[in-house]
C-alpha positions, -999 to +999 in steps of 0.1 A: +161+469+419+146+494+396+127+525+404+113+532+369+078+525+381+083+544+414+099+572+394+070+573+371+044+575+398+066+598+419+066+622+390+029+619+385+021+626+422+050+649+432+066+661+398+077+603+412+173+271+533+166+254+514+147+228+513+126+198+522+107+199+555+080+224+547+047+211+560+025+201+531-009+219+531-035+192+539-064+198+515-090+216+537-113+244+527-094+276+529-098+311+516-070+336+517-091+367+525-086+400+507-104+408+475-133+385+484-136+348+479-162+321+479-153+287+493-183+273+475-174+287+442-171+264+415-158+248+386-160+212+387-154+182+366-175+176+336-185+200+308-208+230+311-233+241+284-218+268+263-183+259+273-154+258+248-133+227+246-095+228+247-071+203+234-060+175+257-033+183+282-007+155+287+013+158+319+044+136+319+058+130+353+085+108+337+100+138+319+117+160+344+128+196+336+144+222+359+148+224+396+125+249+413+142+270+440+110+289+447+089+320+443+094+352+462+096+389+465+119+418+472+118+442+502+128+470+478+139+497+504+112+485+528+111+464+560+087+436+569+064+436+599+055+402+614+020+404+600+033+411+565+059+384+567+032+359+578+008+369+550+035+366+524+056+336+535+035+313+556+027+281+536-004+274+557-020+308+563-003+330+537+009+330+501+038+306+509+066+326+494+100+309+498+125+335+485+133+369+500+155+394+481+171+420+504+191+450+494+226+460+507+226+496+518+258+513+508+260+531+541+267+498+559+255+488+592+256+523+607+231+536+581+248+570+579+235+578+543+212+607+538+175+599+538+161+591+504+136+612+486+109+586+495+114+592+533+133+561+542+165+542+535+170+505+541+199+495+563+217+463+572+198+459+606+165+462+588+174+436+562+186+412+589+153+416+608+133+411+576+152+379+570+144+367+605+107+375+600+105+357+566+123+326+580+100+325+611+070+325+588+084+299+564+114+278+577+125+270+541+129+306+530+159+312+508+174+347+512+198+365+488+211+400+488+216+426+460+238+457+462+224+487+444+257+505+445+291+502+461+299+529+487+305+562+469+341+562+481+348+532+459+333+548+427+344+570+399+328+583+367+335+589+331+317+601+300+303+567+292+296+558+329+286+592+345+271+600+378+234+608+375+229+646+371+193+649+361+160+658+378+149+647+403+183+647+419+201+616+430+186+600+460+200+597+486+229+620+476+259+627+453+279+597+443+252+571+451+237+572+416+255+560+385+293+560+380+313+528+381+335+508+405+371+521+405+393+491+395+416+502+424+388+493+447+380+458+434+394+441+465+377+465+488+344+459+472+347+422+476+356+428+513+325+451+516+302+423+502+317+398+526+312+423+555+274+422+546+274+384+546+291+383+580+267+410+594+236+393+581+245+358+593+255+372+627+224+393+632+196+373+615+182+339+623+185+333+585+216+327+564+223+341+530+219+317+502+237+339+476+250+374+470+247+395+439+275+417+426+252+445+413+216+453+407+209+462+371+244+471+359+231+479+324+205+505+335+226+536+328+226+570+344+216+584+310+184+564+313+174+582+345+192+563+372+183+587+400+184+560+427+212+540+443+229+525+413+262+517+395+271+510+359+292+480+349+301+469+314+301+431+307+340+432+305+342+450+339+320+424+355+343+396+340+374+414+353+360+418+388+348+382+391+380+368+377+400+388+402+378+387+433+353+359+429+373+334+448+374+357+478+336+359+483+321+341+513+287+334+497+277+319+463+278+346+436+249+357+415+252+379+384+245+400+364+209+409+374+205+426+340+177+451+337+163+431+307+178+396+312+203+405+284+225+375+277+253+399+265+258+411+301+271+377+314+286+364+281+322+374+288+321+360+323+306+328+312+331+325+284+360+331+308+368+298+326+382+315+357+352+338+361+326+312+352+339+290+379+330+316+405+294+321+393+266+300+408+235+318+396+229+338+364+201+362+372+181+389+354+150+411+354+122+413+329+119+450+321+121+444+283+095+470+274+097+496+302+072+485+328+053+462+305+052+424+305+086+409+298+093+380+274+112+352+292+135+332+269+159+303+273+195+313+282+214+286+265+250+297+273+242+298+311+224+265+309+252+248+291+276+262+317+255+245+344+243+277+360+210+282+377+187+308+361+168+331+384+144+359+375+151+382+405+129+412+398+099+423+379+065+438+385+035+446+364+015+479+369-022+475+373-044+489+346-058+515+371-036+542+384-029+546+421-047+541+444-066+516+423-058+480+431-050+451+408-079+433+392-084+397+380-072+408+345-039+420+361-036+386+379-040+368+346-012+388+331+011+381+361+002+344+360+011+342+323+044+358+330+052+332+357+041+304+334+064+317+306+093+322+331+090+285+342+082+269+308+099+291+282+127+307+303+131+275+323+140+297+353+147+281+387+132+310+406+108+339+401+109+370+424+083+398+423+094+433+431+079+452+461+060+426+482+037+451+497+019+482+485+036+514+498+015+544+501+045+567+506+058+559+471+023+555+455+029+518+448-001+497+440+016+466+425+025+448+457+015+412+466-004+425+497-023+457+499-024+468+535-005+469+568+009+503+558+004+538+570-010+568+553+009+586+525+019+614+548+036+592+573+052+566+551+049+542+581+049+505+583+020+495+606+010+462+622-024+462+605-035+429+590-024+428+554-045+412+526-034+397+493-040+416+461-048+399+429-010+399+421-006+381+454-031+355+444-015+350+410+019+344+426+003+324+454-011+299+429+025+288+423+043+296+456+018+281+480+020+246+464+053+244+446+078+239+473+116+246+471+133+215+457+104+205+435+110+200+398+090+212+368+078+183+345+068+183+309+032+192+301+012+205+271+018+241+277-008+257+254-036+233+246-056+263+232-049+299+225-061+311+260-051+282+282-016+278+297-006+247+318+026+238+337+033+208+360+055+203+390+063+175+415+084+169+446+083+150+479+075+161+514+083+137+543+088+109+518+054+114+501+053+124+465+030+154+456+019+166+422+009+201+412-007+213+379-013+251+373-039+259+346-046+295+335-076+303+314-070+338+301-101+337+278-135+353+283-153+319+282-152+288+303-129+261+289-137+224+293-102+209+298-092+173+297-059+163+314-041+130+312-013+121+337+016+099+328+045+086+349+025+089+382-007+074+397-032+099+409-067+090+420-080+123+433-068+159+430-078+191+448-083+223+428-075+257+443-088+287+423-087+324+418-114+342+398-130+376+397-147+366+430-113+369+446-094+346+469-073+316+466-100+291+473-101+253+475-128+237+454-144+202+456-120+173+450-119+159+415-118+121+409-091+110+385-101+079+366-075+060+347-051+089+353-074+112+333-099+139+344-118+168+329-124+201+345-142+233+335-118+262+339-139+294+345-132+324+323-103+346+335-092+322+362-061+305+377-066+269+390-039+249+407-046+211+410-028+196+441-024+160+451 
């Protein structure tokens, strides 16, 4: 996890299971309430006067691309209430998230670490409870865990890998921020990670799908690493995996690089012993500070047969806290998910901070309420509502189930339109999903041709400046072709 956004706002305000039996959503009129919504809202088939025309989109359901594990979010030092978990994970009444990322608190199950500067510290019991809540809301939720730092007793420091010594001071205390894992503690660290797996599986109704070795090993103390963290060089990661990877009790994820830097995993993937212990190559998209990342294909990992997961990123709204995300922010997020699936060919996409946190001045969550006032930093049972970021992620997560595949489609039929396609089966029935983003200021009359599948009718679900994730009138598909007017600044998901 990365606190750069929290650190920034903190400084401003204070100095800063897989898989197949998910119920398919029967096309009925539904609005996810929150920022508004209009079930009668419209774009329909046919062209509209003054509407621009895009190139034809060809969707080829005979050309299969990558497996989709799902779309999700991170607790990020927070717990989940039942109401929050339902709004985020329910595939019928919520956004349908299917992946939960939890952190591994270095204090262990006793949570003896000092409180963080933000007023709370996650602990193993909290994360086990969050896993149970997510699984109850969505029975197909995949859960993985990321350590932000080994226990301080296992760490050391050097000139090149120092402990953080800047301002604000390290939270939650000395030894938790920066430094590196002492090679003499390699075996102890593997045992520590296994202890978390055992604790989680024994105390949650969920089971861990994978475990990471480190969150953002390349985000150094010199860069302002004043939260729980630890530095690893690519060679250090290779050495640890080669020595201890076979001892781990859950599939290994690495390196969770701050900027999805291929150099971080290169030595491990080039080492046959280490590579054999790696299941998932993961990374984050903080290429340009907090700005939009640029997903790219990771050829070495793909050639090694590894899954690629984007396990953390967020985009800050144009307005500063307490302003909420707008439709323009949703378009930016939807474009990033599109690029992650199409260009990066990632198997999973995980948003950071699932819910807005008034204590840390966070306004980039997927849901915007169910929290207490800033002074209390509390997590209430109030009914949460999706933000525009939630709607953007929901246009993918609600309809693209774990175990689906992405299929080939004309990705950019015009400068402002982005299209991706997916398919999978539920209870023996094939379903088809097409996500179309119109980032332009004008409506776009879009023709779509479907190959490799027979579709006669398709149901659009839409997010516009009116808000909501709203079902529109069904569209007739004739000869496997249909035309649809995409509203300006909109996200439309076609579902069959």
